[in-house]
N, C-alpha and C positions, 0 to 999 in steps of 0.2 A: 412392521410391515418386512417381509424378506427381501431377497434378491431374486431377480430371473436369471435363467440359465446364460442369458448373455451378458447381465450384471456380473456375473460371479466372475465369467471369462475376463470382461473389461478390467475389471478391479483385481484380478487373480494375484498379484505379484505385490498388492497392500495386504490382502486376506490371509496371505501366508506368513507374512510378518508378527511374531509375537506381539508386538509392541503395537499393533493396529487389530487386525483378524477382524471377523465379522463384526463384532459390536463396534470397533473403531470407524469402521467404513461406513456403519449407519451414523455414529456421530458426524463423520462427514457430509453425509447426504443429507441430514438435518441442519447443518448449519448455514448459516447466512452471513455473507463477507461483504463488505464494501468496500471498492478501488476507487479512489480517488483519482484521478486521471489516467487517460488511456494512452500515453505516452510510450516514452522509454522504460520506465519501469513498469507503469501500470501493464503492458503488453505482456510479457513474460510471466508477471505475478498471477494475471488475471485467465492466461491460458492454460498455464501448469494447475493451477487452482481448480479450474475447468475440467482438466484431463483427470483429476484426483476425483472428482465426483462431489465436489461441493454443492451442495441443493440450491442455494439460490446467491447469485453474485449480482450485486449493484455496481455501477460504472457510471461516475459522473465526471464529465468534461465538457467543456464550451465549445471546443475548436473542431475545427474540420480538417481532413488529412491534407497535407503538404508534402511536395515532391521532396524536400529536404528532411522531414519526417523517416522515410523509409531507410535511411542509413541504419537506423538502430529500433525504430517502432515496428517490430516484426510482426505485430496481430494486424497491419495493414498492407496492403499490396497497391500495385501501381494503378488498377483498376479502380481504386476506391480514391483518387484524388478529388478532392473539393467535397468527399462526403462526411456528414459528422463522424465525428471519431467513435461514439459510443454507439453509431447504428453499424459501422463496418465491424468494431471488436463484436458485437453481438453475432453478426452473423457468422464471424470465424468460430467464436464460441459455441453457437447453436449447430454448426457444421459438425465440430470436433465432436460434441459429446451431446446429444439430445436429451440426457438425462437432466442438465442443468437448466433452472430456470435464470434466464437474465433480463433485470430491470435495469434500462437505459434510461439516464438522466442527462438531456442536451442542455448544459447550462453551467454556471460557476457555481461551487459552494461559496455560501455567503452568511452571514450572520441571521439571516431571515429563514433559511431551510436546514441548515447544519443540524442543529438538535432534533427536528421531526425526521430526518434521514437516520442520523445514527441510532437513533432509538428502534428502529426496524432491523437493525443488524446486530450480530455477536461481536465481529472483529473488523476493525477498519485499517486499511492498510493505504500509506501516505505517499502517492506517487507524484506529487505535487512539484512545481518547477519553480517557486518562489515562496520568499520568507513570510508574506502575509497569510499566504495560504496554508503554510505549515503552522503557523501559530494560532490562525484560526481551526486548524484540525485538530491540534492540541487540546486547545480550552475545551472545545466540543466533546472531545473523549473524555477529558476529566469530568465536565459537567453531567455528562450521559453515564459515566463508569465503564466505557467501553474500551476494552484492548486496542492499541495503536502500535503499528508496526511502522515504523519511520525508515525511510530510504533517501539520498540524495546523491547526485553525481555531477560533476565537472571535471573537464579536462580528461586526465587520467585516474582520477581519486573517487573513491565511494564510500558512502558508511551507512549504517544500519544500527537500529537498535530498537528494543522494543518498551512499550509503555504500559504499565497496569497501574490506572488510576488508583491513589492513595495507597499503594504498596510499593512503588519504585519511583524513581525520579522522573519527571516529565520534562518536555522540551523548554520548558520556562527555566526548570531547574539549571539548565546550561545556559539557555539564552533568555534574559530576561525580556528583552522586546526586540523586533525586527530593526536590523540597521538602516540607516538613512537609503533612500531610493537611490541607485547608481553607484552605492560604495562596494558592492559585490558585484563582479560580472554575472551575467545569465550565462546559461549554455550557447545562447545565440552570439554573445559577444565573446566569449572564450573558447567556444569549442568542447565536443567532447567525444571521445572514442567510442563508437558505435557498440562494441561486445559487452562494455561496462554497464551498460543497462541491462544486459543479460545476466551477469553475474549478480548484480545488486538485485535486480527485480526477482530472480529466483531464489535468493537466500530471503527475501521477505515472504515468498510465498511459503519457504520451508518453516519459517517461524509461526506463520498462520497455521498451519497444518500441525504443529507441535502444540501451540496453543489450543487447538480445537480437542487434540487428541491428551492434552495433559503429560505429556512425554518430555523427558530431556530436559534441557536447562534452557530457558528462554534468554534473549540477551537484555535481560533487563538489568539496568544500574550497570550497564557495559555498551559503550559503544564501540563497534568494532568497525575500522577504515581498511580499506583496500585500496593499496597503490598497484596500478597495473604495469606499470613502465618496471617496477622493483619484483613485481608478483609476491607482494608481501601483506599480510594481513596483520594488525596489531590491534589490541584489545586496550582499551581506556575505561579503565574504571571511575564510575561516577555514582554521586549520592543525592538521595532526595534532599531538596533544600527545604529546611524547616521555614523559611522566609520566602518562599516561592509565592508570587503574587497570584496564583491560581489554586497549586494543591498544596502549600503549605499550611500551617497550624492558624493561623489568621489571614486568610486571602483577602487581596482587596480589589482583584478583579472579579466580579461577580455576573458579568455579562459578556456576549460575544461582541469583540470587536473587528469590523472591517477596517483594517488596513489598506492603503493604498498598493494595488496588485499591478503589476506589469506582465500580462500573460505572454508565455512563449512555450514552446514543446520543448520538453525535458528529453 
């Protein structure tokens, strides 16, 4: 199926790129991406992926829009206060690009729904705000073989890396299990500079597009950190752990685990 004249004009800056072209734009249109969290990271990631013409975007989040979110969660507006974030995000995406189909899931990602959700998508973007959700996302991605683009922010520092299950290091290769509740402060407790969410979220969207198009070098086996105060990017090489309890040679975790979650808005 070709493009209409309007679509050719909309995506013209992609189509003239040799690395994308019409064939690549069709790949983007046919892709299905699930964004976990419609907060600080999910906002720019979903918005830019919609602008790029991703055919289907799934967004899962159980929260509603709060006034404190608007400092960084740019997909939501003041008029959206108390509205489910997934509905607010869906409205903005459909207004931006009617080509995109948005599946809104109002609720938390859990061990009961994660596998079925992930199976319906090509790539998963982790925009979650707590360790239990990150471990759950990682494990579900490994079990379903779905690429996962991880992101996290706190105060002035963010981090990103991509996971290709059974080919690159997963989240548990770095961190075996979640820290005890309360040990690591949340963004509610420690704060976060709002623009940092935009920096990390847009990099996550970039990674997802690269994976769709199979171009460039994904951030696999590389943890990239960004310090906004120093305006400094650093790269830390990581390796797949053969003893990883999920993706290792002899995995010991074979089903999803619901750790205790403390929900806040990243």
